VOVEXRO-983353 format. One line per field, with one value per residue (C-alpha): residue number from 1; x, y, z. Coordinates in Angstrom, 2 decimals. Each point is the difference from the previous one (the first is absolute). Layout:
# VOVEXRO-983353
i	(NUM;...)
u	(X;...)
v	(Y;...)
w	(Z;...)
This chain:
# VOVEXRO-983353
i	(1;2;3;4;5;6;7;8;9;10;11;12;13;14;15;16;17;18;19;20;21;22;23;24;25;26;27;28;29;30;31;32;33;34;35;36;37;38;39;40;41;42;43;44;45;46;47;48;49;50;51;52;53;54;55;56;57;58;59;60;61;62;63;64;65;66;67;68;69;70;71;72;73;74;75;76;77;78;79;80;81;82;83;84;85;86;87;88;89;90;91;92;93;94;95;96;97;98;99;100;101;102;103;104;105;106;107;108;109;110;111;112;113;114;115;116;117;118;119;120;121;122;123;124;125;126;127;128;129;130;131;132;133;134;135;136;137;138;139;140;141;142;143;144;145;146;147;148;149;150;151;152;153;154;155;156;157;158;159;160;161;162;163;164;165;166;167;168;169;170;171;172;173;174;175;176;177;178;179;180;181;182;183;184;185;186;187;188;189;190;191;192;193;194;195;196;197;198;199;200;201;202;203;204;205;206;207;208;209;210;211;212;213;214;215;216;217;218;219;220;221;222;223;224;225;226;227;228;229;230;231;232;233;234;235;236;237;238;239;240;241;242;243;244;245;246;247;248;249;250;251;252;253;254;255;256;257;258;259;260;261;262;263;264;265;266;267;268;269;270;271;272;273;274;275;276;277;278;279;280;281;282;283;284;285;286;287;288;289;290;291;292;293;294;295;296;297;298;299;300;301;302;303;304;305;306;307;308;309;310;311;312;313;314;315;316;317;318;319;320;321;322;323;324;325;326;327;328;329;330;331;332;333;334;335;336;337;338;339;340;341;342;343;344;345;346;347;348;349;350;351;352;353;354;355;356;357;358;359;360;361;362;363;364;365;366;367;368;369;370;371;372;373;374;375;376;377;378;379;380;381;382;383;384;385;386;387;388;389;390;391;392;393;394;395;396;397;398;399;400;401;402;403;404;405;406;407;408;409;410;411;412;413;414;415;416;417;418;419;420;421;422;423;424;425;426;427;428;429;430;431;432;433;434;435;436;437;438;439;440;441;442;443;444;445;446;447;448;449;450;451;452;453;454;455;456;457;458;459;460;461;462;463;464;465;466;467;468;469;470;471;472;473;474;475;476;477;478;479;480;481;482;483;484;485;486;487;488;489;490;491;492;493;494;495;496;497;498;499;500;501;502;503;504;505;506;507;508;509;510;511;512;513;514;515;516;517;518;519;520;521;522;523;524;525;526;527;528;529;530;531;532;533;534;535;536;537;538;539;540;541;542;543;544;545;546;547;548;549;550;551;552;553;554;555;556;557;558;559;560;561;562;563;564;565;566;567;568;569;570;571;572;573;574;575;576;577;578;579;580;581;582;583;584;585;586;587;588;589;590;591;592;593;594;595;596;597;598;599;600;601;602;603;604;605;606;607;608;609;610;611;612;613;614;615;616;617;618;619;620;621;622;623;624;625;626;627;628;629;630;631)
u	(0.00;2.87;1.14;-3.38;0.07;3.43;-1.13;-3.09;2.13;3.06;-1.73;-2.11;2.97;2.12;-2.77;-0.07;3.71;-0.17;-3.21;1.26;2.89;-2.37;-0.82;-2.07;-3.67;-0.78;3.03;-0.87;-3.54;1.32;2.27;-2.97;-1.93;2.90;0.57;-3.68;-1.85;3.00;2.03;-2.35;-2.96;1.81;1.11;-3.50;-1.41;2.42;-1.09;-3.65;0.70;1.80;-2.95;-2.51;2.05;-0.40;3.47;0.87;2.35;3.63;2.69;3.12;3.42;1.14;3.53;0.01;2.93;0.95;-3.62;-0.59;2.93;-1.23;-3.44;1.62;1.81;-3.26;-1.79;2.72;-0.24;-3.76;0.50;2.58;-2.37;-2.85;2.26;1.31;-3.47;-1.40;2.75;-0.60;-3.71;0.41;-1.89;2.30;-2.22;-0.03;3.78;-0.50;-2.53;2.19;3.27;-1.56;-1.49;2.94;2.58;-2.17;-0.29;3.76;0.79;-2.35;1.54;3.58;-0.43;-2.54;0.60;-2.50;1.13;-0.34;-3.65;-2.10;-0.04;-2.69;-3.25;-2.06;-3.55;-3.52;-0.43;3.40;-0.71;-3.37;1.51;2.78;-2.55;-2.00;3.13;1.23;-3.36;-1.41;3.39;1.14;-3.08;0.00;3.55;-1.26;-2.88;2.52;1.80;-2.94;-1.20;3.23;0.17;-3.48;0.66;2.88;-1.83;-2.87;2.29;2.73;0.85;1.60;3.49;-0.13;1.82;-1.64;3.20;0.20;-3.72;0.31;3.13;-1.87;-2.94;2.28;2.07;-3.22;-0.98;3.39;-0.47;-3.55;1.12;2.77;-2.36;-2.62;2.60;2.03;-0.16;2.77;-1.36;3.24;-0.35;-3.66;0.83;2.53;-2.52;-2.69;2.11;0.70;-3.73;-0.36;2.81;-1.19;-3.51;1.45;1.94;-2.96;-2.46;2.40;0.48;-1.34;2.09;-2.80;-0.38;-3.10;1.73;3.08;-2.07;-2.15;3.05;1.58;-3.28;-0.03;3.66;-0.27;-3.12;1.60;3.23;-1.99;-1.23;3.52;1.23;-2.51;1.20;3.64;-0.88;-1.88;3.07;2.27;-2.35;-0.43;3.77;0.96;-2.79;-1.09;3.28;-1.68;-0.89;-2.00;-3.56;-1.51;1.73;-1.07;-3.63;0.18;1.52;-2.92;2.40;-2.26;2.33;1.57;-3.41;-1.74;2.90;-0.04;-3.78;0.50;2.46;-2.53;-2.72;2.16;0.95;-3.63;-1.03;-2.41;-1.33;1.64;2.61;-2.36;0.95;3.26;-1.81;-2.52;2.87;1.68;-2.66;2.01;2.34;-0.57;-2.73;2.26;1.70;-3.40;-1.20;3.16;1.32;-2.99;-2.80;0.95;3.28;1.92;-2.85;-0.53;3.38;-1.63;-2.98;2.34;1.96;-3.21;-1.25;3.32;-0.50;-3.67;0.51;1.82;-2.64;-3.05;-1.68;2.60;-0.09;2.28;-2.56;-2.76;2.02;0.65;-3.59;-1.47;2.34;-0.80;-3.76;0.02;2.08;-2.39;-3.11;1.53;1.79;-3.09;-1.95;2.61;0.10;-3.63;1.00;2.70;-0.49;3.66;0.25;3.45;-1.04;-3.01;2.29;2.45;-2.66;-1.42;3.45;0.55;-3.51;0.42;3.43;-1.71;-2.33;2.95;1.77;-3.11;-0.13;3.68;-0.52;-2.75;2.44;-2.25;-0.24;-3.12;1.27;3.40;-1.78;-1.95;3.11;1.94;-2.89;-0.48;3.69;-0.24;-3.11;0.92;3.44;-1.36;-3.14;1.64;2.95;-2.47;-1.93;3.07;1.15;-3.44;-0.22;3.47;-1.00;-3.25;1.92;2.36;-3.00;-2.32;2.63;-1.74;-0.53;-3.02;-2.83;-2.43;1.87;-0.66;-3.74;-1.13;3.49;-1.60;-0.75;3.14;2.70;-1.76;3.08;1.30;-3.49;-0.27;3.29;-1.04;-3.31;1.75;2.35;-2.80;-2.16;2.96;0.21;-3.54;-2.40;-0.85;1.40;3.47;2.28;-0.04;-3.68;0.30;3.02;-1.95;-2.80;2.49;1.65;-3.40;-0.84;3.39;-0.44;-3.39;1.47;2.75;-2.64;1.72;-3.11;1.89;1.68;-3.39;-1.30;3.14;-0.33;-3.76;-0.05;3.34;-1.31;-3.09;2.12;2.22;-3.04;-1.02;3.21;0.55;-3.62;0.24;3.10;-1.33;-3.28;1.90;1.87;-3.11;-2.35;-0.79;0.53;0.14;2.38;1.96;3.20;2.47;2.42;2.93;1.29;3.73;0.61;3.10;-0.13;2.41;-2.52;-2.88;2.06;0.53;-3.61;-1.53;2.23;-1.01;-3.69;0.34;1.74;-2.79;-2.65;2.08;0.52;-3.74;-0.66;2.65;-0.91;-0.49;3.36;1.70;-1.49;0.93;3.41;1.41;-1.75;-0.65;3.65;1.19;-2.40;1.21;3.62;-0.78;-2.30;0.84;-3.57;-2.82;-3.62;-2.44;-1.09;-2.72;-2.78;-1.34;0.41;2.97;-1.86;-2.88;2.46;1.77;-3.29;-1.16;3.38;0.03;-3.44;0.92;3.32;-1.75;-2.78;1.92;2.02;-2.94;-2.32;2.50;0.54;-3.76;-0.39;2.55;-1.38;-3.63;0.60;-1.13;2.97;-1.95;0.66;-3.23;-0.07;-1.68;-2.37;1.75;-2.66;1.68;1.71;2.20;3.30;0.42;2.30;-2.22;2.41;-0.87;-3.24;-1.02;-1.48;-2.61;2.69;1.14;3.26;1.42;-0.66;1.87;-2.15;1.45;-1.19;1.76;0.13;-0.71;3.29;-1.13;3.08;-1.44;-0.70;2.94;2.57;3.66;0.26;-2.74;0.98;3.77;1.17;-2.42;0.84;3.73;-0.46;-2.12;2.25;3.22;-1.42;-0.97;3.45;1.84;-2.19;0.14;3.77;0.50;-2.25;1.57;3.62;-0.69;-1.66;2.85;2.66)
v	(0.00;2.37;0.05;1.07;3.59;0.57;-1.53;2.22;3.13;-0.97;-1.52;3.01;2.26;-2.06;0.18;3.78;0.14;-2.34;1.08;3.42;-1.79;-2.14;2.04;-2.57;0.35;-3.71;-1.05;2.56;-1.36;-3.53;1.21;1.65;-3.27;-1.89;2.60;0.58;-3.22;-2.24;0.76;2.45;-2.24;-3.03;1.89;1.32;-3.53;-1.21;2.84;-0.87;-3.62;1.08;2.16;-2.78;-2.31;2.33;1.54;2.11;2.91;-0.31;2.59;0.15;1.60;1.37;0.79;2.08;2.41;0.12;0.27;2.87;1.93;-0.74;1.36;3.07;0.61;-0.59;2.65;2.52;-0.93;0.55;3.37;0.95;-1.05;2.06;3.02;-0.22;-0.26;2.71;2.40;-0.85;0.79;2.89;-1.75;1.19;-0.51;-3.74;-0.03;1.01;-2.77;-2.65;1.11;0.56;-3.45;-1.84;1.73;-0.65;-3.69;-0.26;1.73;-2.31;-3.11;1.12;1.67;-2.43;-3.38;-2.64;-3.19;-3.42;-0.62;-1.45;2.26;-1.94;-1.54;-2.61;-0.34;-0.19;3.71;0.30;-3.16;1.33;3.26;-1.96;-2.21;3.05;1.69;-3.16;-0.98;3.41;1.49;-2.95;-0.04;3.77;-0.28;-2.61;2.32;2.78;-2.09;0.42;3.35;1.95;-1.03;1.39;3.00;1.28;-0.75;2.13;2.69;0.50;3.36;-1.72;-1.51;-3.77;-0.79;-3.37;-1.54;2.65;-0.45;-3.75;0.56;2.34;-2.40;-2.81;2.29;1.03;-3.64;-0.69;3.00;-1.02;-3.49;1.48;2.48;-2.49;-2.53;2.50;-0.12;2.57;3.52;1.17;-2.74;0.81;3.68;-0.81;-2.01;2.59;2.70;-2.18;-0.36;3.80;0.62;-2.69;1.44;3.44;-1.32;-1.88;2.86;2.15;-2.70;2.06;3.06;2.40;3.11;-1.45;-3.30;1.70;2.27;-2.90;-2.16;2.66;0.47;-3.73;0.18;2.82;-1.41;-3.43;1.60;1.89;-3.33;-1.39;2.86;-0.99;-3.60;1.08;2.06;-3.01;-2.20;2.57;0.43;-3.75;-0.59;2.81;-0.29;-3.62;-1.63;-2.01;0.29;-3.24;0.61;-2.66;1.44;3.56;-1.15;-2.07;2.90;2.25;2.95;2.77;2.20;-2.62;-1.67;3.23;0.99;-3.39;0.32;3.42;-1.52;-2.72;2.60;1.71;-3.27;-1.15;3.38;0.98;3.52;2.53;-1.92;-1.56;2.25;-1.84;-3.21;1.83;1.60;-3.36;-1.06;1.69;-3.00;-3.03;-2.32;-2.86;2.35;1.33;-3.56;-1.14;2.95;2.24;-2.47;-3.56;0.04;3.22;1.75;-3.24;0.62;2.79;-2.06;-2.94;2.13;1.25;-3.56;-0.79;3.03;-0.79;-1.51;3.18;2.26;-1.57;2.35;2.77;3.57;-1.14;-2.63;2.64;2.12;-2.93;-1.27;3.46;0.73;-3.41;0.35;3.59;-0.98;-2.88;2.13;3.09;-1.92;-2.14;3.20;1.47;-3.24;0.58;3.16;-1.72;-1.28;-0.98;-3.72;0.16;2.94;-1.93;-2.90;2.37;1.59;-3.45;-1.23;2.88;-0.48;-3.71;0.54;2.48;-2.71;-2.32;2.83;0.67;-3.68;0.05;3.12;-1.68;-2.87;-2.81;-3.56;0.52;3.09;-1.55;-3.09;2.30;2.00;-3.09;-1.32;3.41;0.01;-3.38;0.69;3.58;-0.98;-2.55;1.87;3.39;-1.48;-1.72;3.24;2.08;-2.54;-0.17;3.79;0.12;-2.60;1.83;3.25;-1.63;-1.33;3.02;2.71;1.33;-0.91;2.25;-1.97;1.68;-1.63;-3.44;0.03;-3.42;-1.45;-3.33;-0.34;1.67;-1.50;-2.86;-1.71;3.20;0.79;-3.39;0.69;3.52;-1.36;-2.51;2.69;2.47;-2.70;-0.92;3.58;0.44;-2.90;-2.99;-2.48;1.32;0.69;3.79;0.18;-2.64;1.83;3.27;-1.71;-1.30;3.45;1.64;-2.38;0.65;3.79;-0.31;-2.20;2.59;2.77;1.92;1.33;2.47;-2.92;-1.71;3.05;0.16;-3.68;0.07;3.06;-0.82;-3.43;1.62;2.29;-2.96;-1.88;2.99;0.40;-3.75;-0.53;2.90;-1.50;-3.56;1.20;1.90;-3.15;-2.18;2.57;-1.26;2.80;-1.08;2.02;-0.46;0.94;-2.86;-0.58;-2.36;-1.78;0.82;-1.85;-2.22;-3.59;0.87;2.50;-2.47;-2.63;2.31;1.23;-3.47;-1.23;3.00;-0.58;-3.69;0.86;2.43;-2.67;-2.62;2.26;0.44;-3.73;-0.83;2.88;-2.14;-1.65;3.36;1.20;-3.02;-0.88;3.42;2.87;-1.58;-1.11;3.54;1.44;-2.52;1.00;3.68;-0.29;-3.37;-1.28;0.07;-1.06;-0.78;3.27;-1.33;-2.06;-1.32;-3.74;-0.75;-2.35;2.43;2.81;-2.01;-0.93;3.64;1.07;-2.66;1.04;3.67;-0.59;-1.71;2.57;3.10;-1.46;-2.17;3.00;1.99;-2.91;-0.43;3.71;-0.05;-3.20;1.08;3.55;0.67;0.48;1.72;3.71;1.93;3.80;1.77;2.98;3.16;2.68;1.01;-1.60;-2.92;0.33;-3.78;-0.90;0.53;2.65;3.06;1.52;3.19;2.58;2.65;2.31;-2.61;-0.60;-3.32;-0.55;-2.56;-2.40;-1.49;-1.63;1.30;-0.88;2.58;0.99;2.53;2.10;3.09;-1.94;-2.43;1.39;-0.11;3.79;0.37;-2.75;-0.48;3.25;-0.09;-3.68;0.72;2.84;-2.09;-3.07;2.01;1.88;-3.24;-1.51;3.10;0.35;-3.71;-0.21;2.97;-1.53;-3.45;1.18;2.70;-2.54;-2.46;2.62)
w	(0.00;0.73;-3.62;-1.44;1.35;-1.50;-3.30;-0.11;0.44;-2.04;-3.05;-1.05;0.82;-2.40;-2.62;0.44;-0.80;-3.02;-1.80;-1.23;-1.71;-2.11;-3.11;-1.87;0.98;-0.37;2.06;2.68;0.15;0.47;2.79;1.73;-0.16;1.55;2.71;0.84;-0.71;0.66;3.09;1.74;-0.70;1.42;3.08;0.63;-0.39;2.67;2.25;-0.56;0.86;3.15;1.02;-0.74;2.17;2.95;-0.11;3.01;0.55;-1.11;0.71;-2.15;-0.33;3.35;-1.25;-3.20;0.26;-3.68;-1.13;2.43;-1.49;-3.53;0.89;1.53;-3.29;-1.84;2.06;-0.82;-3.69;-0.01;1.65;-2.65;-2.80;1.46;0.51;-3.58;-1.56;2.27;-1.09;-3.65;0.30;2.49;2.81;2.78;3.11;-0.74;0.55;3.62;0.62;-1.56;1.58;3.41;0.39;-1.58;2.20;3.06;-0.88;-0.64;3.30;1.89;-1.51;0.66;3.40;1.47;-1.61;1.01;1.66;-1.59;-0.82;-2.78;-3.06;-1.84;1.12;-1.82;1.29;-1.40;-0.75;-1.68;-1.98;-1.14;-1.30;-1.70;-1.76;-1.09;-1.32;-1.76;-1.47;-0.90;-0.80;-2.07;-2.21;-0.37;-1.35;-2.47;-0.90;-0.62;-2.64;-2.37;1.32;-0.52;-3.66;-0.65;2.25;-2.09;-3.23;1.29;1.52;-2.55;1.56;3.00;-0.06;0.32;3.27;0.58;1.32;2.71;0.71;0.61;2.06;2.33;0.33;1.16;2.22;1.68;0.57;1.60;2.31;0.86;1.01;2.11;1.66;1.17;1.13;2.05;3.78;0.42;-0.54;-1.65;-2.61;-0.47;-0.45;-2.72;-2.04;0.79;-1.66;-3.05;-0.63;0.21;-2.49;-2.42;0.09;-0.74;-3.00;-1.45;0.38;-2.02;-2.67;-2.91;1.01;-0.82;2.15;1.68;0.70;1.47;2.26;1.18;0.65;2.21;1.87;0.75;1.01;2.51;1.63;0.38;1.21;2.62;1.29;-0.28;2.18;2.67;-0.36;0.51;3.09;1.41;-0.49;1.66;2.99;0.47;-0.20;2.37;2.58;-0.33;-0.97;-2.76;-3.67;-0.12;-1.18;2.28;3.06;-0.84;-0.33;3.21;1.95;-0.90;-0.42;-1.23;-2.04;-2.30;-0.51;-1.02;-2.30;-1.69;-0.36;-1.61;-2.48;-0.79;-0.67;-2.63;-1.68;-0.15;-1.53;2.76;0.34;-0.21;-2.04;-2.55;-2.90;-0.65;-0.92;-2.17;-1.90;-0.36;-2.51;-2.80;0.12;-2.27;1.25;1.26;2.45;1.11;0.58;1.78;1.98;0.51;0.59;0.78;1.90;0.73;1.78;1.93;1.65;2.01;1.16;0.67;2.47;1.63;0.45;1.71;2.24;0.72;3.50;1.05;-1.56;1.66;2.47;-0.38;-1.32;-2.81;-0.95;0.05;-2.45;-2.33;0.06;-0.60;-2.93;-1.49;0.36;-1.24;-3.03;-0.72;-0.25;-1.65;-2.74;-0.61;-0.57;-2.34;-2.00;-0.99;-1.90;-2.12;-3.52;-0.58;0.74;1.61;2.19;1.24;0.84;1.70;2.22;0.72;0.99;2.41;1.39;0.66;1.49;2.33;1.24;0.66;1.83;2.12;0.95;0.98;2.12;2.04;0.47;1.27;-1.29;-2.11;-1.78;-0.73;-1.35;-2.31;-0.92;-1.05;-2.07;-1.63;-0.89;-1.72;-2.06;-0.84;-1.29;-2.46;-1.09;-0.48;-1.89;-2.34;-0.51;-0.77;-2.55;-1.61;-0.26;-1.56;-2.58;-0.78;-0.44;-2.51;-1.95;0.19;0.10;3.11;3.64;0.35;1.59;-2.38;-2.89;1.52;-0.69;-1.19;0.30;0.74;-3.73;-1.33;2.28;1.82;1.49;1.56;1.25;1.73;1.74;0.98;1.32;2.25;1.31;0.70;1.62;2.20;1.26;1.31;-0.59;2.18;0.74;-0.83;2.93;-0.31;0.96;2.73;1.46;0.04;1.92;2.59;0.25;0.49;2.84;1.62;-0.28;1.71;2.74;0.52;0.35;-2.79;-1.67;-2.15;-1.75;-0.29;-1.89;-2.17;-0.90;-0.62;-2.25;-1.59;-0.96;-1.54;-2.18;-0.89;-1.24;-2.13;-2.01;-0.50;-1.08;-2.47;-1.57;-0.13;-1.51;-2.65;-1.02;-0.37;-1.57;-3.50;-2.48;-3.64;-2.14;-3.20;1.80;-0.29;2.88;-0.41;3.07;0.11;3.24;-0.13;1.18;2.85;1.27;-0.20;1.81;2.95;0.07;-0.25;2.82;2.13;-0.77;0.84;3.26;0.85;-0.46;1.77;3.00;0.22;-0.27;2.59;2.30;3.15;-0.62;-0.54;3.27;2.09;-1.49;-0.88;1.78;3.41;0.52;-0.81;2.56;2.58;-0.67;0.49;3.04;1.49;-0.52;-2.51;-0.18;-2.77;-1.58;-2.30;1.57;-3.33;-0.51;-2.26;-2.35;-0.43;-0.68;-2.67;-1.68;-0.13;-1.35;-2.68;-1.28;0.07;-1.76;-2.89;-0.22;-1.12;-2.93;-1.05;-0.15;-2.04;-2.37;-0.53;-0.66;-2.79;-1.52;0.12;-1.30;-3.56;-2.28;-2.79;-0.36;0.62;-0.43;2.90;-0.06;1.17;-0.41;-3.25;-2.98;1.03;-1.84;-0.12;2.88;3.08;1.27;-2.12;-1.26;-1.82;2.35;-0.79;-1.37;-2.50;1.87;1.23;3.70;2.10;1.98;3.12;3.18;3.08;3.66;2.68;1.59;2.64;-0.71;1.69;3.20;0.11;-2.45;0.92;-0.17;2.59;2.45;-0.21;1.60;2.99;0.51;0.00;2.48;2.38;-0.11;0.27;2.97;1.74;-0.56;1.26;3.09;0.80;-0.49;2.29;2.66;-0.25;-0.01;2.59;2.29;-0.42;0.73)
């Protein structure tokens, strides 16, 4: 077992170094298959088997002198890279953030070296995040093999740097594995910063002015969290004599816990730091699916779940739970006003992360059970949706939801996949809805009625924007417009595997709960009890029927729909394609069917600034109260 963590970190890091050197597209694609589906897939299968066998907690590598020095050099290198790029683009304040935290981390490591202790920890939660990163990340890399070819054919104005793109994807996976497996906070901080820098480089992939500005916004917000992380490490080392995450949590030390929680809020794009993830949508779809939906943002909620026992019943936990619940409802409302598919997915991602954060802030068994389950289902479903939207954009030339009207007839396979992903996000009996029900019950039991209101109304707005989108896909609108499916077989392979995993997770829900989620809760709290009272066999039967219902209904709709082209009456002269008619002035008029987006009520321009002000004020006040009370 001890060799698997090293393999998971070293193999994608090696792939990241080799892939840019492979110029031939076909050879590079084969290398991605070997790296992603081969070694990472095998390692994740071994991890899954270990978890299914009831694997416990394993601590590794107490003596790592050379590796510590290498990481120290790596931190300085990352700082130098950030400083160089910040000077080139005249982003000078970022230099202070980067240099300040790096020098603080270096000073802490040199002046207050930790004694011999485990630097890595392998337990159920770390294993789960590794499996998510290996499974979701591996198939997203396979998806990217076909996607990037079509992307540069569609966007000839951008320089083709696919080798660099794949290198960054695999470097991120290596960092993600290292982050979730780290027990030593200094190690975790090193991998934490790599994910921030890789995200910055991928957001700026196209090198347009918008991409560069958005990448630096993501960088400074993540560096702000990284600064809090570095201060937490320094405080824990100087005052507590330890940089072990488990010991910091067990000690209940307020200041390092609240600073680590602050870092996690920035990484998971919670209010008031949500704008960095929204801006990240300018990057190619595979990076959006991998970094900004399925895995990178999960690093923040992963850390909060680790901190949950120390957050329960504290002022720090109140801050975290409020920010999470507030982010959930506000971003759900703003998602209603979006017609860009990737922006809807971005707001939905931030919103669902907010619910996970709220659960972690409450910090009891039920909410952590819900948070873990939300993490699993959200990772698979949102990765599938991002990939489907990217494929639709390559085929339609647009990711506008209004352009997806009647896509069930025009691109049926992609519509099936989108339908499964959307159903997984908000319909019964998928785990997202069940987890929300458990979280609601836990919020009521905790007498936190503000969170109850956030969850109730946030779930209602969630239902509105998903239903609008799903209805748009299945609305039958006959037109002469011909759409060619340009989706590559690599993309379909990844999406079909994701869709199958989504359905399988639903079917095996009781097993996922008992064999994966419950052991993690026991590890964190020392005990766990049955959260769902429904009989397991009845649950599985309901799930099986529901799983078959959605794709079967969509299939019957496409098969029963009339294929004959029938002109429709438009109150004027139909010009022959059901999209234009001659109006009373004798001019062509465009006919379209549009959803109601409530932009005046829920538009980003109306809600974002007040939401940022409220959330920033809460964080500042709470941090002052927590730190002031601790001092």
